[in-house]
N, CA, C and O atoms as a GROMACS GRO file, in nm:
protein
  472
    1MET      N    1   0.277  -1.538  -0.438
    1MET     CA    2   0.186  -1.572  -0.503
    1MET      C    3   0.083  -1.412  -0.430
    1MET      O    4   0.053  -1.414  -0.311
    2ASN      N    5   0.055  -1.325  -0.491
    2ASN     CA    6  -0.086  -1.232  -0.454
    2ASN      C    7  -0.168  -1.223  -0.520
    2ASN      O    8  -0.191  -1.294  -0.618
    3ASP      N    9  -0.231  -1.133  -0.479
    3ASP     CA   10  -0.415  -1.113  -0.547
    3ASP      C   11  -0.433  -1.092  -0.679
    3ASP      O   12  -0.537  -1.129  -0.732
    4CYS      N   13  -0.333  -1.029  -0.750
    4CYS     CA   14  -0.312  -1.016  -0.905
    4CYS      C   15  -0.301  -1.158  -0.935
    4CYS      O   16  -0.382  -1.156  -1.028
    5ASP      N   17  -0.273  -1.250  -0.931
    5ASP     CA   18  -0.210  -1.356  -0.995
    5ASP      C   19  -0.256  -1.503  -0.969
    5ASP      O   20  -0.226  -1.599  -1.041
    6THR      N   21  -0.352  -1.507  -0.825
    6THR     CA   22  -0.402  -1.608  -0.762
    6THR      C   23  -0.500  -1.649  -0.761
    6THR      O   24  -0.556  -1.588  -0.671
    7THR      N   25  -0.573  -1.722  -0.806
    7THR     CA   26  -0.720  -1.733  -0.837
    7THR      C   27  -0.750  -1.818  -0.671
    7THR      O   28  -0.680  -1.861  -0.580
    8ILE      N   29  -0.891  -1.810  -0.702
    8ILE     CA   30  -0.949  -1.886  -0.537
    8ILE      C   31  -0.938  -2.014  -0.508
    8ILE      O   32  -0.911  -2.069  -0.401
    9SER      N   33  -0.968  -2.068  -0.643
    9SER     CA   34  -0.963  -2.222  -0.657
    9SER      C   35  -0.778  -2.219  -0.584
    9SER      O   36  -0.774  -2.260  -0.468
   10ALA      N   37  -0.678  -2.188  -0.629
   10ALA     CA   38  -0.589  -2.216  -0.602
   10ALA      C   39  -0.538  -2.175  -0.471
   10ALA      O   40  -0.439  -2.224  -0.418
   11LEU      N   41  -0.605  -2.091  -0.428
   11LEU     CA   42  -0.599  -2.068  -0.284
   11LEU      C   43  -0.677  -2.148  -0.192
   11LEU      O   44  -0.636  -2.133  -0.077
   12LYS      N   45  -0.748  -2.206  -0.198
   12LYS     CA   46  -0.837  -2.316  -0.154
   12LYS      C   47  -0.721  -2.445  -0.169
   12LYS      O   48  -0.676  -2.506  -0.072
   13GLU      N   49  -0.683  -2.472  -0.314
   13GLU     CA   50  -0.568  -2.587  -0.283
   13GLU      C   51  -0.498  -2.548  -0.186
   13GLU      O   52  -0.512  -2.620  -0.087
   14GLN      N   53  -0.417  -2.448  -0.171
   14GLN     CA   54  -0.274  -2.428  -0.096
   14GLN      C   55  -0.355  -2.476   0.074
   14GLN      O   56  -0.298  -2.548   0.156
   15VAL      N   57  -0.437  -2.440   0.086
   15VAL     CA   58  -0.540  -2.466   0.233
   15VAL      C   59  -0.517  -2.589   0.251
   15VAL      O   60  -0.484  -2.646   0.355
   16HIS      N   61  -0.535  -2.635   0.137
   16HIS     CA   62  -0.623  -2.795   0.170
   16HIS      C   63  -0.458  -2.864   0.196
   16HIS      O   64  -0.446  -2.944   0.288
   17GLN      N   65  -0.351  -2.831   0.121
   17GLN     CA   66  -0.231  -2.885   0.120
   17GLN      C   67  -0.199  -2.873   0.244
   17GLN      O   68  -0.184  -2.981   0.301
   18LEU      N   69  -0.177  -2.738   0.335
   18LEU     CA   70  -0.183  -2.740   0.473
   18LEU      C   71  -0.224  -2.834   0.530
   18LEU      O   72  -0.147  -2.920   0.571
   19CYS      N   73  -0.393  -2.846   0.552
   19CYS     CA   74  -0.403  -2.927   0.622
   19CYS      C   75  -0.357  -3.087   0.578
   19CYS      O   76  -0.277  -3.152   0.646
   20LEU      N   77  -0.381  -3.106   0.530
   20LEU     CA   78  -0.273  -3.244   0.467
   20LEU      C   79  -0.186  -3.254   0.520
   20LEU      O   80  -0.171  -3.358   0.584
   21ARG      N   81  -0.081  -3.154   0.523
   21ARG     CA   82   0.057  -3.158   0.577
   21ARG      C   83   0.066  -3.179   0.702
   21ARG      O   84   0.156  -3.254   0.742
   22LYS      N   85  -0.042  -3.106   0.815
   22LYS     CA   86  -0.062  -3.132   0.949
   22LYS      C   87  -0.157  -3.214   0.966
   22LYS      O   88  -0.211  -3.235   1.074
   23GLY      N   89  -0.188  -3.274   0.846
   23GLY     CA   90  -0.260  -3.409   0.922
   23GLY      C   91  -0.394  -3.339   0.999
   23GLY      O   92  -0.414  -3.378   1.114
   24TRP      N   93  -0.475  -3.251   0.950
   24TRP     CA   94  -0.589  -3.193   1.003
   24TRP      C   95  -0.716  -3.263   0.952
   24TRP      O   96  -0.705  -3.264   0.830
   25GLY      N   97  -0.766  -3.288   0.968
   25GLY     CA   98  -0.903  -3.346   0.971
   25GLY      C   99  -0.888  -3.483   0.854
   25GLY      O  100  -0.785  -3.512   0.794
   26VAL      N  101  -0.994  -3.539   0.847
   26VAL     CA  102  -0.969  -3.657   0.741
   26VAL      C  103  -0.919  -3.680   0.607
   26VAL      O  104  -1.007  -3.716   0.529
   27GLU      N  105  -0.810  -3.670   0.560
   27GLU     CA  106  -0.754  -3.634   0.421
   27GLU      C  107  -0.772  -3.515   0.422
   27GLU      O  108  -0.836  -3.482   0.322
   28GLY      N  109  -0.747  -3.425   0.491
   28GLY     CA  110  -0.724  -3.274   0.480
   28GLY      C  111  -0.870  -3.198   0.499
   28GLY      O  112  -0.867  -3.079   0.468
   29VAL      N  113  -0.951  -3.231   0.528
   29VAL     CA  114  -1.094  -3.213   0.542
   29VAL      C  115  -1.124  -3.199   0.662
   29VAL      O  116  -1.123  -3.305   0.724
   30GLN      N  117  -1.159  -3.084   0.737
   30GLN     CA  118  -1.231  -3.076   0.886
   30GLN      C  119  -1.341  -3.076   0.877
   30GLN      O  120  -1.383  -3.049   0.764
   31ASP      N  121  -1.451  -3.104   0.992
   31ASP     CA  122  -1.558  -3.087   1.003
   31ASP      C  123  -1.592  -2.952   0.966
   31ASP      O  124  -1.516  -2.861   0.997
   32PRO      N  125  -1.708  -2.926   0.896
   32PRO     CA  126  -1.778  -2.765   0.855
   32PRO      C  127  -1.759  -2.718   0.958
   32PRO      O  128  -1.680  -2.625   0.981
   33GLN      N  129  -1.848  -2.790   1.059
   33GLN     CA  130  -1.951  -2.710   1.182
   33GLN      C  131  -1.842  -2.649   1.271
   33GLN      O  132  -1.862  -2.540   1.326
   34HIS      N  133  -1.694  -2.734   1.290
   34HIS     CA  134  -1.590  -2.706   1.372
   34HIS      C  135  -1.504  -2.562   1.314
   34HIS      O  136  -1.465  -2.466   1.380
   35VAL      N  137  -1.492  -2.590   1.161
   35VAL     CA  138  -1.427  -2.465   1.080
   35VAL      C  139  -1.474  -2.338   1.090
   35VAL      O  140  -1.406  -2.236   1.094
   36ALA      N  141  -1.688  -2.358   1.098
   36ALA     CA  142  -1.720  -2.203   1.109
   36ALA      C  143  -1.723  -2.186   1.262
   36ALA      O  144  -1.764  -2.072   1.280
   37MET      N  145  -1.700  -2.245   1.382
   37MET     CA  146  -1.685  -2.216   1.518
   37MET      C  147  -1.536  -2.137   1.506
   37MET      O  148  -1.521  -2.020   1.542
   38ALA      N  149  -1.456  -2.199   1.464
   38ALA     CA  150  -1.322  -2.166   1.481
   38ALA      C  151  -1.300  -2.018   1.409
   38ALA      O  152  -1.219  -1.933   1.446
   39MET      N  153  -1.402  -2.007   1.286
   39MET     CA  154  -1.407  -1.865   1.209
   39MET      C  155  -1.422  -1.751   1.348
   39MET      O  156  -1.362  -1.649   1.384
   40THR      N  157  -1.523  -1.823   1.394
   40THR     CA  158  -1.559  -1.654   1.480
   40THR      C  159  -1.460  -1.681   1.586
   40THR      O  160  -1.488  -1.583   1.657
   41VAL      N  161  -1.370  -1.737   1.647
   41VAL     CA  162  -1.282  -1.727   1.718
   41VAL      C  163  -1.169  -1.632   1.671
   41VAL      O  164  -1.124  -1.540   1.739
   42GLU      N  165  -1.132  -1.664   1.553
   42GLU     CA  166  -1.058  -1.576   1.429
   42GLU      C  167  -1.094  -1.439   1.436
   42GLU      O  168  -1.013  -1.347   1.453
   43MET      N  169  -1.213  -1.427   1.422
   43MET     CA  170  -1.285  -1.300   1.384
   43MET      C  171  -1.268  -1.212   1.482
   43MET      O  172  -1.241  -1.094   1.459
   44SER      N  173  -1.286  -1.267   1.619
   44SER     CA  174  -1.280  -1.216   1.769
   44SER      C  175  -1.149  -1.184   1.787
   44SER      O  176  -1.139  -1.090   1.866
   45GLU      N  177  -1.042  -1.226   1.745
   45GLU     CA  178  -0.933  -1.208   1.743
   45GLU      C  179  -0.868  -1.092   1.648
   45GLU      O  180  -0.782  -1.008   1.673
   46LEU      N  181  -0.952  -1.124   1.519
   46LEU     CA  182  -0.911  -0.956   1.404
   46LEU      C  183  -0.975  -0.831   1.518
   46LEU      O  184  -0.903  -0.739   1.555
   47LEU      N  185  -1.156  -0.849   1.576
   47LEU     CA  186  -1.155  -0.744   1.578
   47LEU      C  187  -1.084  -0.685   1.733
   47LEU      O  188  -1.077  -0.562   1.738
   48GLU      N  189  -1.046  -0.738   1.824
   48GLU     CA  190  -0.938  -0.720   1.901
   48GLU      C  191  -0.857  -0.613   1.866
   48GLU      O  192  -0.830  -0.523   1.946
   49HIS      N  193  -0.811  -0.616   1.737
   49HIS     CA  194  -0.704  -0.491   1.681
   49HIS      C  195  -0.762  -0.375   1.701
   49HIS      O  196  -0.705  -0.283   1.758
   50PHE      N  197  -0.884  -0.369   1.655
   50PHE     CA  198  -1.005  -0.267   1.620
   50PHE      C  199  -1.070  -0.183   1.780
   50PHE      O  200  -1.107  -0.066   1.788
   51GLN      N  201  -1.066  -0.286   1.896
   51GLN     CA  202  -1.141  -0.238   2.009
   51GLN      C  203  -1.059  -0.151   2.071
   51GLN      O  204  -0.941  -0.172   2.100
   52TRP      N  205  -1.149  -0.012   2.099
   52TRP     CA  206  -1.122   0.102   2.168
   52TRP      C  207  -1.060   0.190   2.098
   52TRP      O  208  -1.024   0.293   2.155
   53LEU      N  209  -1.028   0.169   1.935
   53LEU     CA  210  -0.939   0.289   1.840
   53LEU      C  211  -1.025   0.432   1.838
   53LEU      O  212  -1.145   0.408   1.832
   54ASP      N  213  -1.007   0.514   1.839
   54ASP     CA  214  -1.057   0.638   1.798
   54ASP      C  215  -1.074   0.678   1.656
   54ASP      O  216  -0.991   0.613   1.592
   55HIS      N  217  -1.118   0.727   1.606
   55HIS     CA  218  -1.162   0.787   1.485
   55HIS      C  219  -0.995   0.838   1.416
   55HIS      O  220  -0.970   0.837   1.295
   56ALA      N  221  -0.918   0.871   1.499
   56ALA     CA  222  -0.786   0.903   1.462
   56ALA      C  223  -0.683   0.783   1.427
   56ALA      O  224  -0.589   0.775   1.348
   57HIS      N  225  -0.740   0.692   1.517
   57HIS     CA  226  -0.637   0.524   1.534
   57HIS      C  227  -0.694   0.505   1.361
   57HIS      O  228  -0.623   0.496   1.260
   58VAL      N  229  -0.833   0.504   1.370
   58VAL     CA  230  -0.855   0.402   1.256
   58VAL      C  231  -0.820   0.524   1.112
   58VAL      O  232  -0.808   0.457   1.009
   59GLU      N  233  -0.808   0.619   1.092
   59GLU     CA  234  -0.764   0.717   1.037
   59GLU      C  235  -0.615   0.674   0.972
   59GLU      O  236  -0.579   0.655   0.856
   60ALA      N  237  -0.552   0.668   1.090
   60ALA     CA  238  -0.375   0.606   1.073
   60ALA      C  239  -0.392   0.508   1.034
   60ALA      O  240  -0.340   0.516   0.922
   61LEU      N  241  -0.438   0.387   1.046
   61LEU     CA  242  -0.434   0.254   1.009
   61LEU      C  243  -0.460   0.264   0.857
   61LEU      O  244  -0.371   0.214   0.788
   62MET      N  245  -0.566   0.320   0.790
   62MET     CA  246  -0.616   0.344   0.649
   62MET      C  247  -0.489   0.428   0.567
   62MET      O  248  -0.462   0.416   0.448
   63ALA      N  249  -0.424   0.511   0.661
   63ALA     CA  250  -0.356   0.627   0.584
   63ALA      C  251  -0.198   0.528   0.617
   63ALA      O  252  -0.096   0.596   0.607
   64GLY      N  253  -0.185   0.425   0.641
   64GLY     CA  254  -0.031   0.335   0.640
   64GLY      C  255   0.042   0.397   0.728
   64GLY      O  256   0.164   0.384   0.720
   65ARG      N  257  -0.025   0.492   0.850
   65ARG     CA  258   0.066   0.512   0.971
   65ARG      C  259   0.091   0.450   1.111
   65ARG      O  260   0.156   0.493   1.206
   66ASP      N  261   0.006   0.316   1.092
   66ASP     CA  262   0.036   0.183   1.187
   66ASP      C  263   0.068   0.062   1.135
   66ASP      O  264  -0.008  -0.032   1.156
   67PRO      N  265   0.191   0.041   1.056
   67PRO     CA  266   0.175  -0.104   0.988
   67PRO      C  267   0.217  -0.189   1.059
   67PRO      O  268   0.225  -0.300   1.007
   68GLU      N  269   0.266  -0.176   1.220
   68GLU     CA  270   0.266  -0.282   1.280
   68GLU      C  271   0.138  -0.378   1.347
   68GLU      O  272   0.134  -0.490   1.400
   69ARG      N  273   0.036  -0.269   1.314
   69ARG     CA  274  -0.098  -0.305   1.371
   69ARG      C  275  -0.149  -0.363   1.242
   69ARG      O  276  -0.231  -0.455   1.249
   70VAL      N  277  -0.115  -0.326   1.145
   70VAL     CA  278  -0.172  -0.376   1.007
   70VAL      C  279  -0.144  -0.500   0.972
   70VAL      O  280  -0.221  -0.579   0.917
   71ALA      N  281  -0.006  -0.525   1.010
   71ALA     CA  282   0.048  -0.668   1.024
   71ALA      C  283  -0.046  -0.776   1.103
   71ALA      O  284  -0.115  -0.866   1.057
   72MET      N  285  -0.020  -0.731   1.251
   72MET     CA  286  -0.122  -0.805   1.295
   72MET      C  287  -0.240  -0.830   1.252
   72MET      O  288  -0.285  -0.944   1.241
   73ILE      N  289  -0.305  -0.720   1.223
   73ILE     CA  290  -0.485  -0.780   1.136
   73ILE      C  291  -0.470  -0.876   1.025
   73ILE      O  292  -0.538  -0.976   1.008
   74ALA      N  293  -0.361  -0.828   0.941
   74ALA     CA  294  -0.346  -0.910   0.818
   74ALA      C  295  -0.343  -1.069   0.881
   74ALA      O  296  -0.402  -1.168   0.837
   75GLU      N  297  -0.265  -1.060   0.983
   75GLU     CA  298  -0.228  -1.238   1.034
   75GLU      C  299  -0.387  -1.277   1.062
   75GLU      O  300  -0.430  -1.368   0.990
   76GLU      N  301  -0.465  -1.228   1.142
   76GLU     CA  302  -0.572  -1.260   1.214
   76GLU      C  303  -0.664  -1.280   1.056
   76GLU      O  304  -0.736  -1.378   1.038
   77PHE      N  305  -0.646  -1.180   0.957
   77PHE     CA  306  -0.775  -1.158   0.836
   77PHE      C  307  -0.746  -1.312   0.782
   77PHE      O  308  -0.839  -1.388   0.755
   78ALA      N  309  -0.586  -1.355   0.768
   78ALA     CA  310  -0.559  -1.478   0.717
   78ALA      C  311  -0.612  -1.589   0.769
   78ALA      O  312  -0.644  -1.693   0.710
   79ASP      N  313  -0.620  -1.560   0.897
   79ASP     CA  314  -0.679  -1.730   0.944
   79ASP      C  315  -0.838  -1.703   0.926
   79ASP      O  316  -0.887  -1.809   0.887
   80VAL      N  317  -0.908  -1.632   0.935
   80VAL     CA  318  -1.021  -1.606   0.878
   80VAL      C  319  -1.060  -1.666   0.750
   80VAL      O  320  -1.143  -1.750   0.715
   81MET      N  321  -0.949  -1.576   0.677
   81MET     CA  322  -0.984  -1.635   0.542
   81MET      C  323  -0.962  -1.776   0.487
   81MET      O  324  -1.027  -1.838   0.402
   82MET      N  325  -0.838  -1.818   0.568
   82MET     CA  326  -0.832  -1.966   0.545
   82MET      C  327  -0.933  -2.038   0.560
   82MET      O  328  -0.997  -2.081   0.463
   83TYR      N  329  -0.966  -2.067   0.696
   83TYR     CA  330  -1.120  -2.123   0.774
   83TYR      C  331  -1.215  -2.104   0.641
   83TYR      O  332  -1.249  -2.201   0.574
   84GLY      N  333  -1.254  -1.967   0.609
   84GLY     CA  334  -1.366  -1.976   0.506
   84GLY      C  335  -1.305  -2.048   0.364
   84GLY      O  336  -1.388  -2.091   0.284
   85LEU      N  337  -1.176  -2.059   0.338
   85LEU     CA  338  -1.148  -2.115   0.224
   85LEU      C  339  -1.161  -2.250   0.209
   85LEU      O  340  -1.184  -2.324   0.113
   86GLN      N  341  -1.131  -2.275   0.379
   86GLN     CA  342  -1.177  -2.493   0.381
   86GLN      C  343  -1.326  -2.491   0.400
   86GLN      O  344  -1.402  -2.567   0.340
   87LEU      N  345  -1.361  -2.408   0.482
   87LEU     CA  346  -1.553  -2.437   0.453
   87LEU      C  347  -1.596  -2.418   0.352
   87LEU      O  348  -1.717  -2.437   0.347
   88THR      N  349  -1.533  -2.375   0.225
   88THR     CA  350  -1.620  -2.337   0.078
   88THR      C  351  -1.567  -2.457   0.000
   88THR      O  352  -1.648  -2.515  -0.073
   89ARG      N  353  -1.448  -2.500   0.004
   89ARG     CA  354  -1.407  -2.632  -0.062
   89ARG      C  355  -1.508  -2.735  -0.001
   89ARG      O  356  -1.603  -2.790  -0.058
   90THR      N  357  -1.472  -2.746   0.109
   90THR     CA  358  -1.580  -2.870   0.192
   90THR      C  359  -1.718  -2.904   0.135
   90THR      O  360  -1.769  -3.006   0.088
   91LEU      N  361  -1.767  -2.750   0.165
   91LEU     CA  362  -1.889  -2.784   0.142
   91LEU      C  363  -1.950  -2.756  -0.017
   91LEU      O  364  -2.068  -2.770  -0.049
   92GLY      N  365  -1.827  -2.709  -0.118
   92GLY     CA  366  -1.844  -2.714  -0.259
   92GLY      C  367  -1.915  -2.549  -0.304
   92GLY      O  368  -1.995  -2.522  -0.393
   93ILE      N  369  -1.861  -2.477  -0.224
   93ILE     CA  370  -1.943  -2.325  -0.278
   93ILE      C  371  -1.820  -2.250  -0.318
   93ILE      O  372  -1.708  -2.228  -0.272
   94ASP      N  373  -1.914  -2.212  -0.460
   94ASP     CA  374  -1.839  -2.108  -0.522
   94ASP      C  375  -1.816  -2.000  -0.470
   94ASP      O  376  -1.908  -1.921  -0.490
   95ILE      N  377  -1.735  -1.959  -0.411
   95ILE     CA  378  -1.712  -1.804  -0.387
   95ILE      C  379  -1.756  -1.710  -0.456
   95ILE      O  380  -1.854  -1.643  -0.425
   96THR      N  381  -1.671  -1.691  -0.583
   96THR     CA  382  -1.688  -1.584  -0.676
   96THR      C  383  -1.878  -1.601  -0.725
   96THR      O  384  -1.953  -1.513  -0.766
   97GLU      N  385  -1.898  -1.709  -0.706
   97GLU     CA  386  -2.084  -1.716  -0.774
   97GLU      C  387  -2.158  -1.651  -0.650
   97GLU      O  388  -2.243  -1.564  -0.664
   98GLN      N  389  -2.120  -1.697  -0.533
   98GLN     CA  390  -2.195  -1.665  -0.422
   98GLN      C  391  -2.189  -1.502  -0.397
   98GLN      O  392  -2.290  -1.433  -0.386
   99VAL      N  393  -2.060  -1.455  -0.390
   99VAL     CA  394  -2.090  -1.303  -0.378
   99VAL      C  395  -2.091  -1.226  -0.511
   99VAL      O  396  -2.069  -1.105  -0.512
  100MET      N  397  -2.109  -1.278  -0.594
  100MET     CA  398  -2.185  -1.190  -0.695
  100MET      C  399  -2.350  -1.210  -0.671
  100MET      O  400  -2.433  -1.120  -0.656
  101ARG      N  401  -2.366  -1.312  -0.672
  101ARG     CA  402  -2.524  -1.318  -0.616
  101ARG      C  403  -2.579  -1.230  -0.496
  101ARG      O  404  -2.694  -1.198  -0.467
  102LYS      N  405  -2.438  -1.196  -0.428
  102LYS     CA  406  -2.504  -1.123  -0.305
  102LYS      C  407  -2.526  -0.967  -0.335
  102LYS      O  408  -2.605  -0.882  -0.294
  103ILE      N  409  -2.427  -0.969  -0.422
  103ILE     CA  410  -2.409  -0.793  -0.511
  103ILE      C  411  -2.494  -0.800  -0.534
  103ILE      O  412  -2.566  -0.719  -0.475
  104ASP      N  413  -2.557  -0.881  -0.621
  104ASP     CA  414  -2.710  -0.864  -0.702
  104ASP      C  415  -2.818  -0.824  -0.582
  104ASP      O  416  -2.891  -0.726  -0.596
  105ILE      N  417  -2.825  -0.906  -0.463
  105ILE     CA  418  -2.931  -0.923  -0.382
  105ILE      C  419  -2.929  -0.786  -0.320
  105ILE      O  420  -3.042  -0.738  -0.313
  106VAL      N  421  -2.827  -0.704  -0.268
  106VAL     CA  422  -2.790  -0.597  -0.211
  106VAL      C  423  -2.817  -0.472  -0.278
  106VAL      O  424  -2.851  -0.367  -0.224
  107ASP      N  425  -2.791  -0.503  -0.466
  107ASP     CA  426  -2.807  -0.397  -0.565
  107ASP      C  427  -2.974  -0.391  -0.554
  107ASP      O  428  -3.034  -0.290  -0.591
  108HIS      N  429  -3.030  -0.486  -0.511
  108HIS     CA  430  -3.178  -0.479  -0.578
  108HIS      C  431  -3.226  -0.449  -0.414
  108HIS      O  432  -3.346  -0.475  -0.406
  109ARG      N  433  -3.178  -0.409  -0.299
  109ARG     CA  434  -3.301  -0.368  -0.200
  109ARG      C  435  -3.308  -0.225  -0.193
  109ARG      O  436  -3.231  -0.148  -0.251
  110PRO      N  437  -3.437  -0.186  -0.093
  110PRO     CA  438  -3.411  -0.056  -0.114
  110PRO      C  439  -3.365   0.039  -0.048
  110PRO      O  440  -3.386   0.026   0.072
  111PRO      N  441  -3.287   0.168  -0.087
  111PRO     CA  442  -3.220   0.223   0.031
  111PRO      C  443  -3.293   0.223   0.160
  111PRO      O  444  -3.416   0.226   0.167
  112LYS      N  445  -3.207   0.218   0.268
  112LYS     CA  446  -3.259   0.258   0.417
  112LYS      C  447  -3.214   0.378   0.458
  112LYS      O  448  -3.107   0.430   0.428
  113PRO      N  449  -3.296   0.420   0.527
  113PRO     CA  450  -3.286   0.571   0.570
  113PRO      C  451  -3.166   0.582   0.626
  113PRO      O  452  -3.145   0.476   0.683
  114TYR      N  453  -3.061   0.666   0.642
  114TYR     CA  454  -2.954   0.734   0.733
  114TYR      C  455  -2.952   0.718   0.848
  114TYR      O  456  -3.055   0.771   0.890
  115ASN      N  457  -2.864   0.653   0.976
  115ASN     CA  458  -2.923   0.629   1.084
  115ASN      C  459  -2.796   0.667   1.166
  115ASN      O  460  -2.726   0.572   1.202
  116PRO      N  461  -2.757   0.788   1.200
  116PRO     CA  462  -2.635   0.825   1.241
  116PRO      C  463  -2.639   0.757   1.408
  116PRO      O  464  -2.577   0.826   1.490
  117ARG      N  465  -2.684   0.672   1.445
  117ARG     CA  466  -2.667   0.596   1.555
  117ARG      C  467  -2.567   0.467   1.523
  117ARG      O  468  -2.501   0.406   1.608
  118ARG      N  469  -2.572   0.443   1.405
  118ARG     CA  470  -2.534   0.266   1.370
  118ARG      C  471  -2.406   0.278   1.360
  118ARG      O  472  -2.336   0.180   1.336
   0.00000   0.00000   0.00000
């Protein structure tokens, strides 16, 4: 499976099947409040891999010169995504619909002045 040939629905189902195999939640459905909280923990673990990196290190990541760190980032990102897929499946959220809705909202916002301190 890869991004080019896998639907979001298929990923949601794969994560649900994992939850069923592991006995997580009731019939593979975990409490969405707990899932959302767990996402923040995983997001913190993802951010840890960027903590204290200077611009040169970030550029090295983007240029493929630090594959070990990228692999660790990918693993933490997968955790975040898996919780997100669980949450959206449980709450009946169509990810594509919501992403497209948000893109439209952002597209129609007036531009903000550039602030170099951000």
